[in-house]
C-alpha positions as CSV (number, residue, x, y, z in Angstrom):
1,M,13.4,10.8,-19.7
2,I,10.4,10.1,-22.1
3,K,7.7,7.6,-21.0
4,P,7.6,4.7,-23.3
5,A,4.4,3.6,-25.1
6,W,3.7,0.7,-22.5
7,L,3.1,3.5,-19.7
8,R,0.6,5.5,-21.5
9,K,-3.1,5.0,-19.9
10,S,-6.4,5.7,-21.7
11,A,-7.9,8.9,-20.2
12,V,-10.9,8.6,-17.8
13,K,-13.7,11.1,-18.0
14,F,-13.7,13.4,-15.0
15,S,-17.4,13.2,-14.9
16,D,-16.9,9.2,-14.2
17,T,-15.2,9.8,-11.1
18,L,-17.4,12.3,-9.3
19,G,-19.1,9.7,-7.3
20,V,-16.2,8.6,-5.4
21,R,-14.9,12.2,-5.1
22,G,-18.1,13.3,-3.6
23,V,-18.3,10.6,-0.9
24,I,-14.6,11.2,0.0
25,R,-15.1,14.9,0.1
26,G,-18.3,14.7,2.1
27,A,-17.0,12.5,4.8
28,S,-13.7,14.8,4.9
29,L,-11.4,11.7,4.2
30,N,-7.9,11.4,2.4
31,T,-7.1,9.0,-0.1
32,V,-3.5,7.9,-1.0
33,C,-4.9,7.7,-4.6
34,K,-4.8,11.5,-4.7
35,S,-2.2,12.2,-2.0
36,A,0.3,9.9,-3.8
37,R,-0.8,11.0,-7.4
38,C,-1.4,7.4,-8.2
39,P,-1.5,6.9,-12.1
40,N,-4.5,4.6,-11.7
41,M,-6.5,7.0,-9.7
42,G,-9.0,7.8,-12.6
43,E,-9.5,4.2,-13.3
44,C,-10.0,3.3,-9.7
45,Y,-12.3,6.1,-9.0
46,A,-14.3,5.6,-12.1
47,G,-14.7,2.0,-11.0
48,G,-16.1,3.1,-7.6
49,V,-13.1,2.3,-5.4
50,A,-10.6,4.1,-3.7
51,T,-7.8,3.5,-0.9
52,F,-8.6,5.3,2.3
53,M,-5.6,7.1,4.0
54,I,-6.2,7.5,7.6
55,L,-4.0,9.5,10.4
56,G,-4.1,12.6,8.5
57,D,-2.3,14.1,5.3
58,R,1.1,14.8,6.6
59,C,3.8,12.2,7.0
60,S,6.5,12.2,9.6
61,R,9.0,11.0,7.1
62,N,10.0,12.2,3.8
63,C,10.7,9.2,1.5
64,G,12.2,10.2,-1.9
65,F,9.7,8.4,-4.0
66,C,6.5,9.6,-2.1
67,N,4.4,12.6,-2.9
68,V,2.5,12.5,0.4
69,P,3.6,16.0,2.0
70,Q,5.8,15.9,5.1
71,G,5.4,17.9,8.0
72,P,3.6,18.0,11.5
73,D,0.1,17.1,11.7
74,K,-0.1,18.8,15.1
75,H,-0.6,15.4,16.9
76,Y,-4.0,15.5,15.7
77,V,-6.1,12.2,15.2
78,D,-9.7,12.6,14.3
79,P,-11.7,10.5,16.6
80,L,-14.6,10.3,14.0
81,E,-12.4,9.1,11.2
82,P,-12.9,5.3,11.8
83,A,-16.9,5.8,11.6
84,N,-16.5,8.1,8.7
85,V,-14.4,5.5,6.8
86,A,-16.9,2.8,7.5
87,K,-19.8,5.1,6.4
88,A,-18.0,6.0,3.1
89,A,-17.3,2.1,2.3
90,V,-20.9,1.7,2.7
91,E,-21.9,4.5,0.7
92,L,-19.4,3.4,-2.1
93,G,-20.8,-0.5,-1.8
94,L,-17.3,-1.6,-1.0
95,K,-17.0,-5.4,-0.8
96,H,-13.2,-5.1,-0.2
97,I,-11.9,-2.2,2.0
98,V,-8.3,-0.9,1.8
99,I,-6.9,1.2,4.4
100,T,-3.5,2.7,4.5
101,S,-1.9,5.7,6.5
102,V,0.7,8.3,6.8
103,T,3.5,7.3,9.1
104,R,2.9,9.0,12.4
105,D,6.0,8.8,14.5
106,D,4.9,11.4,16.7
107,L,2.2,9.0,18.1
108,P,3.3,6.7,21.1
109,D,1.8,3.6,19.0
110,G,2.4,5.2,15.6
111,G,-1.4,4.9,15.1
112,A,-1.9,1.1,15.6
113,D,-5.1,1.8,17.8
114,H,-6.7,4.1,15.3
115,F,-6.0,1.2,12.6
116,S,-7.7,-1.3,14.9
117,R,-10.8,1.0,15.6
118,T,-11.4,1.6,11.9
119,I,-11.1,-1.9,11.2
120,G,-13.6,-2.5,13.8
121,K,-16.0,0.1,12.7
122,C,-15.8,-1.3,9.0
123,R,-16.6,-4.7,10.3
124,E,-19.5,-3.4,12.2
125,L,-21.2,-1.6,9.2
126,C,-19.8,-3.6,6.2
127,K,-20.2,-7.2,7.6
128,S,-19.9,-9.0,4.3
129,A,-16.8,-6.8,3.4
130,T,-13.1,-8.0,3.5
131,M,-10.6,-5.8,4.9
132,E,-6.9,-5.0,3.8
133,V,-4.5,-2.8,5.6
134,L,-1.4,-1.5,4.3
135,I,0.6,-0.3,7.3
136,P,3.8,1.6,8.1
137,D,6.7,0.1,10.2
138,F,5.5,1.6,13.4
139,S,9.2,2.0,14.2
140,G,9.5,-1.8,14.9
141,R,7.0,-1.6,18.0
142,E,5.9,-5.1,18.3
143,R,2.9,-4.0,20.6
144,S,1.7,-1.9,17.7
145,I,2.1,-4.7,15.1
146,D,0.2,-7.2,17.5
147,T,-2.7,-4.6,17.8
148,V,-3.2,-4.4,14.0
149,I,-2.9,-8.3,13.7
150,K,-5.5,-8.7,16.4
151,A,-7.8,-6.4,14.9
152,G,-8.2,-9.2,12.2
153,P,-7.6,-7.8,8.6
154,D,-8.1,-10.4,5.8
155,V,-4.9,-8.7,4.2
156,F,-2.0,-7.6,6.1
157,N,0.3,-5.6,3.9
158,H,3.5,-3.8,4.4
159,N,5.6,-2.5,1.5
160,I,9.3,-3.3,1.3
161,E,9.3,-0.8,-1.5
162,T,13.0,-1.2,-2.9
163,V,16.1,-3.1,-2.5
164,P,18.2,-2.8,0.7
165,E,21.0,-1.2,-1.4
166,L,18.8,1.8,-2.2
167,Y,17.2,2.3,1.2
168,A,19.5,5.3,2.0
169,K,18.3,7.0,-0.9
170,V,14.7,5.9,-1.3
171,R,13.7,5.2,2.3
172,P,16.3,7.1,4.5
173,S,14.1,6.8,7.7
174,A,13.2,3.1,7.3
175,D,15.1,-0.2,7.6
176,Y,15.1,-3.1,5.6
177,A,15.6,-5.6,8.2
178,R,12.9,-4.0,10.2
179,S,10.3,-4.4,7.4
180,L,11.1,-7.9,7.0
181,R,10.9,-8.6,10.7
182,L,7.3,-7.0,10.7
183,L,6.1,-9.3,7.7
184,E,7.8,-12.3,9.4
185,K,5.8,-11.5,12.7
186,A,2.4,-11.3,10.6
187,G,3.4,-14.3,8.7
188,R,3.8,-16.5,12.0
189,S,1.1,-15.0,13.9
190,G,-1.1,-17.9,13.0
191,E,-4.1,-15.6,12.0
192,P,-5.8,-16.5,8.9
193,M,-4.8,-13.7,6.8
194,V,-3.0,-13.1,3.6
195,V,0.6,-11.5,4.1
196,K,1.3,-9.0,1.3
197,S,4.3,-6.8,0.4
198,G,5.2,-4.5,-2.8
199,L,8.1,-3.4,-4.7
200,M,8.9,-0.5,-7.1
201,L,11.4,-0.9,-10.1
202,G,13.2,1.7,-11.9
203,L,15.1,3.5,-9.0
204,G,18.5,1.8,-10.0
205,E,18.1,-1.8,-8.8
206,T,19.4,-4.8,-10.4
207,M,17.5,-7.8,-11.2
208,D,19.7,-9.8,-9.1
209,Q,19.1,-7.4,-6.2
210,V,15.4,-7.7,-6.8
211,R,15.4,-11.7,-6.8
212,R,17.2,-11.6,-3.4
213,V,14.3,-9.4,-2.1
214,M,12.0,-12.0,-3.3
215,I,13.9,-14.7,-1.5
216,D,13.8,-12.7,1.7
217,L,10.1,-11.9,1.3
218,K,9.5,-15.6,0.8
219,D,11.4,-16.6,3.7
220,A,9.6,-14.1,5.8
221,G,6.2,-15.5,5.0
222,C,4.9,-13.3,2.5
223,D,2.0,-14.7,0.5
224,V,1.4,-12.0,-2.1
225,L,3.8,-9.6,-3.8
226,T,3.1,-6.8,-6.3
227,I,5.8,-5.2,-8.3
228,G,5.4,-2.1,-10.5
229,Q,7.2,0.7,-12.2
230,Y,8.1,3.6,-10.2
231,L,7.0,7.0,-11.6
232,Q,8.2,10.2,-10.6
233,P,5.0,12.0,-8.8
234,S,6.6,15.5,-8.9
235,R,10.0,17.4,-9.6
236,N,10.7,17.1,-5.9
237,N,11.0,13.3,-6.0
238,L,13.6,11.1,-7.1
239,P,14.0,10.7,-10.8
240,V,13.2,7.5,-12.8
241,V,16.5,5.7,-13.7
242,E,14.9,3.1,-15.9
243,Y,11.6,2.3,-17.4
244,V,11.4,-1.5,-17.1
245,K,9.8,-3.5,-19.9
246,P,7.0,-5.5,-19.4
247,E,8.5,-8.7,-20.4
248,I,10.9,-8.1,-17.2
249,F,7.7,-7.9,-15.0
250,N,6.6,-11.0,-16.6
251,E,9.9,-12.8,-15.8
252,L,9.9,-11.7,-12.2
253,A,6.4,-12.9,-11.6
254,E,7.2,-16.3,-12.7
255,A,10.5,-16.3,-10.7
256,G,8.8,-15.1,-7.6
257,E,6.1,-17.8,-7.8
258,A,8.9,-20.5,-8.5
259,L,10.5,-19.4,-5.4
260,G,7.5,-20.2,-3.5
261,I,5.6,-17.0,-3.2
262,R,2.0,-17.8,-3.7
263,K,1.1,-15.1,-6.0
264,V,3.2,-12.3,-7.5
265,F,1.4,-9.6,-9.4
266,A,4.0,-7.6,-11.7
267,G,3.3,-5.0,-14.3
268,P,4.3,-1.5,-15.0
269,F,0.9,-0.1,-13.5
270,I,0.7,-2.5,-10.7
271,R,0.5,-0.7,-7.2
272,S,-0.3,-2.3,-3.8
273,S,-3.9,-1.6,-3.9
274,Y,-4.5,-1.9,-7.6
275,H,-7.4,-4.4,-8.1
276,A,-7.1,-5.3,-4.6
277,A,-10.1,-7.3,-4.4
278,Q,-9.3,-9.6,-7.3
279,V,-5.8,-9.9,-6.0
280,F,-7.2,-11.2,-2.7
281,R,-9.5,-13.4,-4.1
282,S,-6.8,-15.1,-6.5
283,A,-4.5,-15.4,-3.6
284,R,-6.8,-16.8,-0.9
285,V,-6.6,-20.7,-0.4
């Protein structure tokens, strides 16, 4: 399927991205930007920002949309990673730090304590920076979810990804209701944080199905929703079923906010971490 004109991005000079690449490489860190082959990577790197991916570079799960390699990570968790993330954030001068991870079903807590320690180190070294985490579902472990909530992120993000009718194909190891419960737990925690989620379009969903998901997210206490176009990262991933027109994204943003979601950011290139600092500032009350 040929990409339409609205999915063509201006090229970024490789030399403009070397600063971020050097910091990441020097600290032996991973970014989801690179691992997931995000179409915004060049733009974000050139702008001096990146989304850190902790807990290794191998995922326990094999979601059909994701380019992060699947396989065992030898149960290894780098104890220096929290400090290295914080030091890299300082070197990059980040004012809003975004941290995500692979899914680690092999770990007793799914990696929640590692998230907590990474948040803590960033708070210690980057006192004025705001913190955003994009977490896996921790297999529904409530103690793990509580661990991350109590670490005090400014933004608590967990992506619902797609409509429930497509979970068996898109997220076979995940559970739609479990992800909603996770977001609801965060929304009702009483902590002063923005609860955020994200959706991909173009995998075969209907607009009625998307609207029902937005209702579910609103009822779960989601403050911010990002909606973007799914782009096949490799031949091994699910094919694109539809390239959704920009005006449809605009209509969904209006519909979501009319339902009561505080902010809906929708567009072909929107991703969970894209312009995350600006999204946070516009959503904060």
